[in-house]
N, C-alpha and C positions, 0 to 999 in steps of 0.2 A: 748559541748556547753554552756555557758550560756541564758537564755530566759527571756525575762521582763516575770515578776511575776503579773502585771497588766494584760493579754493575759485575764488570768481563775477567775477574780475578781466575776462575776458573770456567774452562771451556772444552767438552770432553771432542772425540774424535768424530762423530757427527755432525758436528756443529763446524770441524775444520774442513769434513767431507762434499758438505754440502756449498761451503763457502769456496773450497778450494784455494786458501789461504794460508799460510804457515803460523803456528800460536802465536809467534813474536808479533806477527803482526795484526793479529786482533786482540790481544789483551789491552788493558787500559783503555782507550778508545778509540781503538784503531780499527773496530767491529764498525764502527759510528760509518766508516766508509762504504760498508757496503747497502747503507739505507735508504731508497731511493728518495731524491731529494724535494720531492713534494712531501714526502710524511715523516720527514729527519723535524721538524720544530715541533710537530705531536708529540713525537718518542719522545725528544728530550725534554719536554715540558712536565708529559706524564714523569719522569723518569727522576725530575727533580723533587715536581711535591711528592712525590710516595715519597722518596728520600726525608722531604724536609720532615711529614708526617709521620711515616714509618708505617704505613700502611698496603695491605696487596692489591697489585695492578691487575690490570690485563689489556692488551690493545692488539689489535693487528696493524701489521704493517707490510710495506714492500720491502723484501731482502734480494740482493743479487747472488745470484745464485755462482756457482764457478765456469756457467757457460756463458755468463754473460746476463743471463734471462734474469728478469724481478720475480719473485714469488711471493704471493700474498703467506705471514705467516703469522700465528697465535703467539703472541706474549704473555706470561703468565708469570707472575713470581710473588713471595709472601716474606715478612720480615724475619730476620733470626733474632735469637740469643742467647750470647756466651752464658757459662755457669752464674756470671755474678747479675744475670740480666741487662745487661749492657747492648745494646742494639750495634750487631755486628756486621748487616748486611740483608743480601736477597738472597734465598734458593729461589731459582725460577727455571721454566723450559720453556722452549720453540718448540711451536708443531708446524707444519708446511699447510696450508687449509687452501691453496692455490685454487682447484679445481670447486671445491666446497664452494668457495669464495665468488667464483666466474659463474656458477648454476645459479646462486642466489641472486646474483645481481642480472645477470638475464630473465630470468622470474619476476624479481621485482621491474625490470623494463617491459616483461612482457601485460605485469599487471597494470602497472601505470599506463601503458599504452590501450587493452581495453577498456580500463577504468574510463578513459579518456573519450573512445569511442562511445562509451555505455552513456557517459556524461550526454553528449551531443545525440546520439538517438534520442535519448529524451526528452532533450531540450526539443528537438525537431519534431517529435512525438506531441509535446506539449504545445508548440506553436500550432501544429497540425489540428490539434483540438479542437484550439480557442478560435482557431481561422472555422473550421467547421460550426462549430458553436454560433459564433459573430453571423455565419452565412445564415443557417438551419432558420436563425432569428429573424434576419432581416429579409429572408425568402417567406418566411412564414405571414410577418408582419405586412410584406406588400403584397400576401394572396388574402388577405382580409376583406380588402375594400371592393374587388372586382366580383369576389365570394359574396358580397352583403348585397353587391346590385343584383345579380343573380337570382338570390332568394326572395329580396324585393318586388324586382319585376316580375318575376313568375305567379308571386302571390296578387299583385295588382292585376296580371291578366286573367290570372281566374275566378276573383272576384270582378273586376271589372264586366266579362264576357262567360259569367257563370252558365246562363241562362242559351247563350249564343252557340257554345263547346259542345261539340261531341263528347259523349262518353269518353271515348279512346283518345280524344286530345285532353282532359282533364284527366284520367290516369297518367298521360304523359307527364302534365305538370306536377303531380303529386307525385312522381316518382323523381323529378328535377328537385323538389322540396328535398327529399329524404336525400339524395344524394348531397343535397349543398349543406344538409346540416350535421350528414358525417363527415363530410370535408370542413364545418366547423368546426366541429369535435377534436377531427386528428389536425387542424392547426393549432389548434389551444394548447392540446396534447405536447407537438414540437415545440411551440414556446416554453412549455414547461420545464420538459427537458433540456430544451436551452438553456434557460436560467440556473437551472440546479447545476448543471453541467460549469457554469462561470463563477456560482455563489462563492463571495465572501464566507469563511470561518470564522460568524462572529455566535459563539454560543451562550446561552444564557439559560438560568435554571427555569427548564419548564414542567413543569406538572402533567402528565401523560392523562391521567384520571379525567382532566380537565380537557385536555383536547380529545380525547375519545368521548368525551358526552358532548364535543358541541358534533363531532364527526356524525353521530347518532342522532342530535338533531336534522339534520340535514337528508337522514336517511327514513324520518321518523314515518312518512306517507309507505313509502316501501314495505317498510317491515310490519306496519300495520295489514296491507294488501296480503302478505304473504303470512299474516300470523306468527311471524318467526320466534322464536324463542333465545335468548341470548344470556349466557353467564360469565358475570367478570369477576375476575380477579382485580386486586388494589394493585395500581401501577404506579412504579416508581418517580421518581422528580429527578431529573439527570441535565445534566448541560446539552444543550440542542438548541437547534433552530426550529422555533414552533411551526412557522408556514409550511416547515418540510416534513415534521412530524403529523401534522393536518393533510399533508396531502397524501404519506404515506401510509398512512390509518386508514382515511376516503378511500385510496386502490383497494389497500386490504379486504375494507369490511364490503365496500360494493360489489368486490369481486366474492366473497361469502354469498350474497345476498342474489347474486347474479346467475351463479352457475348452481342453482338448485335444481332438485330433483322434482319430477310431476306428483304430485298427489304425495308430498312426503314432506309434512312439518319440517321447516328449517329450524337447526338448532345449531345456532354459533356460540363456541366455547372462547374465551379469552383468559388464557393461564400467566403466571410469572413467575420467574424463581430465580434466584439469583445464582451465579455457575460456582463450582469449586475451582480452585487452582488448577487443579490435574484435568477438570474439563476444558478449560482455556486454552490448556496444549495441544489438544483437538487441533483445534484453528490455528493455521500458518499465520494467518493473516492477522491477529487479537496481540496487543500488546497485553501480559497478563497483570502488568500496574496498575492499570487503571479500573480491573474490575469490571465484569458483564452481568447485565438480565438476560434472560431469555423469555422473551415473552412471543407466547404460541397462538393464533386465532387458527380455528378445527372449526369444522362444516363437514356436516352429513351429505353432502350436494352431489354433483354428478362426479367430480371426481378428475382424476387423469390419468392413464397410462404413466407408470414410476419411472419408466425410461427418459421421460421427458421434463423428469423433474428440472434440468439444469435448460436446456431450450427455451422453457416458457419462459425464461428472464431477460429473454432477446431480444430487441426491438423489432417491432413488426410480426414477431412470430404468434400465430395462431392455432391452437388446436380445436377450437369449432368454427363452425358455420357462423359468418356475421351475420346472416337473418335471425337465426335462432338466439345468437349471443352478441349481440350491436358492440362494439368496441373497438381500438384503434392498434392495437398489439403494443400499444407504449405504454401500460401502466404499470408492470411490473417492473418493467426495466428501470423504469423510474422510483419504483421502490426500491432496486438494486444500487443507483446510483447514491440515492438518499443513505440509504446505508452504507455504503461507500464514504460517503461524505461525511459519515459521522465516525467514522474507525471501527464500524460494525461489518456486520454479515448477517446475508437473510438466504434461507433456503426452504425448500420443499419436500415433500411429501405426500404422496396420493398414490389414489388403484383406481380405476374407471369404477365408475357407480359405487365408489365406495368412498369418499367425500375427500378431502385435502387436508392438510395443515400447513401451515406459514409457520417455520422458526424465524425468528427478528432476534440478531444478538447485537445489544447495544449498550456500551459503556456506563458504567457509574460513572468516571471522571472522563476529562479531554485533557490533554498535555498540555494545552494552552490556556486551561481554565482549572488548575488543580490551586485548592488553597482559596477560592474565589466564593 
C-alpha cells in the first residue's frame, strides 16, 4: 500500500537514536521498514486516509528499536497549511508507550479472566440454586402424602378408641396431631419458598390497596379477637406479581398480629411515600431510574433486639419460642425473596418490647414493564 513520502520529510535526532538508522535511510518511505509487519497495513491505511481527508490522526503500532526489539509507540499528527491556506503536510510526534501498553494489556487480560471466572461462578450458583429449589419442591411435595396419613390415622385412632384410651395416650395422640400440623405448615412454606425462587418475572399493574384489603379479610377474626386498630395509607399501583404481593403483605401483617404484647391493644400503622432521588442513592442495589415507594408496616408489639434486624430475614431463624409464637421461620425469608424478585428491598427496625417497623421498598416501574 503506497504512503505519502512527505510524511517523513523531517525527522529529529530522538527518532534516529531510537531506530539507530541514518537519516538517509529513514526519509521518504524508509521509516516503514521499521514497522512491525502485522501493524503495517493499519498504519499505511491510516496515513493514506488522513492525507486524503486532511484530518488529524492518532494510532498505536510497534516500531523496531535500534537493538532489534519492537516497541509500542503512539503516533499523533495534525495537518498544516501554508500562508495561502494550502495544505502542506503534517506535523506530528511519536511517543514510546511500550511499558504502559503492556501493563494495560495485562490488566485487560486479568479483567477478562476474572470476568470469565465470575460468569462461570454465577452460572454454577444459578444452577445450584435451581437444583436446590427443585429438590425442595420435590422433597416437600413427596412428604405431603405420608404426613397426611400420619394425621389421618392419629385422628381415627383418637375418635375410634376415645373411651378405651387412657388420658396419657390421648395426650400423646394430640401431640402427634400438633406436630403433624406444624410439619404441614413447614412443608407448605417450603413449597412457597421454592416456587418464589423459580418464578418467571411476569409483572402486571397491581393495585396494592386491593391486595391489602384481600389480606385483611383473611385476618378478620384475629383482628376482632385482639381488638386490633389499623391505620392505612393509600397504597400505589405498581408492576408486580399479585400472588407474591399477597404473600408478602400476608406475612408482614400476620407477624404484626402475632407478635403482640399481652394486655396492650395492638395498633398497626401502614404508611406509604415516594422516595426522593437522593434517598434512593442510599440503597446500592436499587436502580434510580425506576423510582421507588417506601411502605412501612409499624406495630406496637413485642418487637425484637435491634442487633437482630438482619438475622430475622434468614430462613429458619427464630427469636421466639415456637410454643408461644408458632411459625416455621420462613415467612420473613420469603418476604426478602419477594422484594428481591421485584427489584426492591426490605429491612426492619425494632427494639425489645418496643414494637417493630418493616420498611418495604418497591419500584414504581420495572425494566421489562416500562411504557406499559
